[in-house]
N, C-alpha and C positions, 0 to 999 in steps of 0.2 A: 373626102371619104377616109375612114380610118380602117386600118387592117388589124384584125385581132387574130393571132394565131390559135389554131384549134388543133388539138391532137387527133388523128385520124388513124384508123388501121392502116397497114401497108396495103397498097393497092387501091385505096380510096381517095377521092378528091371531094372538096367542097367549095362552093362559091356562093356569096350573097350580093345583091345589087338593088338598086332603085330602078324599076321598070316602067313605073307611072300608075300602079295600081293606087297607090297612095299619093295625095296631092303635095306633100312635103318632100322635095328631092333630097333631103338629108336623111331620110328614113328609108331603110332597106325594105323592100316588099316582095323580093323573089329570092328564093333559095335553091340551089341544086346539090344534091348528093350524088356522086358517080362512082360506081366501081368499075375498075379498069378492065373486069372480065366479068362474064356472069356470075352472080352471088345468089345464094339461097335467099328466098323472100317469103315473107309470112305477113299476115295483116291481123289487126284487131279493129272492128269497125263499129260503129254506133248501132245500137239496137232500137234507136228512134224509128218510128214509122216515116218520118220526114228526114230525107237525107239528100245532101246535095250531089251534084253530078260527079265531082271527084270521087266521092265514095262509091257511086255506081260503076264508074269506070274502073277504078282500082280494085273493087270486089271482083270484077269480072276477070280480072288478069293475075290476082294473086295466086289462085289454085294452079297456075303453070308452075309455081314454087321457084321462079328464077326472075330476077330482074338485073337491069344495069344501072337504073337511076331512079331518082325521086325527085320531082320538081314541086316546089311549093310555093304559093303566094299568100301574101297576107294583106287584108285589107278589103277583100271581097270573097265572101265564102262560096260563090257560084252555086247557092242552093235556092231552090223554088224558081229556077230558070229555064225548066223545061228542055226541049229539043235543043234549043240555042246553047244552053249549058252545057249538054253533053258534047255538042260539036266543039265548044270552046275548050273544054277538058281534053278532049281528043286532039284538037289542034296543039295544044300545049306539048302532049306527050309526043306528037309527031314531030314539032320543031326540035326538041330535044334529042329525039331519035335520029333525025337527019344530021345534027351535028355530031353525033357519036356514032353515026353509020351502024346503027343497030335498028331492030324493028320496033315499032311504036309500042307494041304489046310488052316490050321489055322495059317500059318506062311507067312508073306510078306517078299519080298525081294527088296533091292535098291543096286544100284551101281553107283559109279562115278568115272571117271578117264579116261585113255587112251582107244580110240575107236580101234576096230578091232583086239583085243589081246584075246586070250582064257584065261580063268581063269586057 
């Protein structure tokens, strides 16, 4: 794995890795952006009538106007996955929150990739 320096604002951290969403282990499929303290949060979401579980979860959380982290996976959109998709998106945020020792509601989630597959 190569490391590419990315300039970030003071107080922010970022990481990327391969977590197994994509088959090729040389491809990163998970990113994490973290604010070391609660940060102002806003969101712009799809206007499509069909939207994935991450959109539903993050759309509920953004009105709080504060977040500590955004976790993003690539390779699976977690869309058209029903209640299981919501549970998976909430699990992703809960795991990040556990590591950061913050509330799961302070973590937003995004996904992109294949539609209709469970994480």
